[in-house]
Steps between C-alpha positions, in 0.01 A plus 500: 500500500319259727169380355388267776612319811485126555510337840678164502424261787650164591251222570531139608215360288411702189178307441366559854606867497338551159176355636524721815547827311229411247257430787564838661430681171832558323476463121715225346735644237537240227758713317766398756561225750322212337763243605498259794762716677332841462168685483397858429210718615369847422383700801278808507403754238862587423571132430794460738675174414566244774731216397520180707810286461594165647741589781808343337436683171445829685830458686682424174427842352484697827859401576415436864307265725147576608471631857269312736157667513447332839781688676475834320320716245679708239201616295134568578274513194187718524186462291247782496130432542199710406315448830524339844265231368747418222775462764279258694410306184863463391600390852240222481632394158857488637396264781291283265802474265731384781659828607530631856371829642764661727317830550123477534291746294444828678548877504830674568532871571136559402562510124650164404323166510706196427639164591819303452546154359773247431501308173592132462874579493514741794490830309307769686230712338269784608154572367415868558202724451600863556242777545719781368244764604586414864875462449699743715709747299864558570 
């Protein structure tokens, strides 16, 4: 049975992407991805594994070319936050690390506070705080 899930992402410059994700608070995973063409991170309490691969290496095992993140988005990654302040703090770290905010921090539907950002390689991410006591049922 499945024990864990790993997210594999293509990147143009492993070194720059490794620095970016370290600056925004992801934990480097020295067990994997210690080569020049890959890097690994653990994310959150459940230790989700994010693997970064040089684009050519990623394409070699994906069996396909990487779609352009400029003209389309296939996946949106969401990171939960413990408070609106944590969303704001992480958004500041993203900008300081060279990322771009595409959705400014703010409330949506009265129970979610979040923002959206783009990493160095065009992948899109959400940072969300959800007040589940105010979440509509149904």
